[in-house]
N, C-alpha and C positions, 0 to 999 in steps of 0.2 A: 773375778771378784770386783765389786764396786764398793768404794768407800763413801759413806754418807754421814752427815752430821744430823743428830736427832735432838729434838727438844721435847721435854715432857712437862705437862701442866696438870695441876689438881690431882685427881685420883691416880692418874698414870705416873706422875712424879712420885707419889707416895709408894706405889707398888714397885716401881723401878729402883727406888732408893736414891735417886739422883734427878737432877733437872735437865741434864744433857749428857750425851755420849757420842763418840765416833765409833761406827761399826763398819766392818767389811762384810759384805753379804753376797751370796750368789742369787738372791731373790731377783726375779725379773721385773716385778712391778710392786706398787705400794701395798697391795693386798697381801702378796706373798711375804713382803718385809714385815708387815704387822703380824702375820701368823708366826713368823720366826721369833719376833720380839715377845709375843704373847706367851709362847712356850718358854722362852728364856727368863722372863720376869714375872710370869704368872698373872698377866693382866686379866682382869675379870670381865672387861667390856668386850663385846663382839665388835668387829669393824663396822657393822651396820649402825651402831650407836655413836660413832665418831664422825667427825669431819677431818679432812686431811689437807694440808697445805704444803707446797713445795716452793722453795725460794720466794717466800712471802706472797704466794698466790694460791687460792683454793684450787684443788685438783680433784680429778676423778681417781678412783681406786685402781683403774687399769693402766695408769700412767707408768711408763718405763722409768727405771732409775738410771741416773747418769752420775758419773764420777763427780764428787764434790757437792751434790745436792744437799740442801738443808731441808729436812722433813720435820713437820710438826703434826702430831696427832692431837686433835682437839676434842676433849670429852665434853659431854653436855654440862652446862653450868646451871645450878639452881640459884634463884634470886628471890628477893622478897620485896 
């Protein structure tokens, strides 16, 4: 199990009911982690609609998770 810090913004924050959490996961990569969280929190967005960052740097979805990583899933933002 790997323990990671998660931060949620916008729609994901609303659906999770929190802006951050710490989770222990058996997920091997970011895509698997998001699938796990989507099931847990009922996220309506598919991973293809999101960007992801790890430790303050944009990342690809196949990046392996490491103990203590900070992961941010970034939903699309509407503006005017």
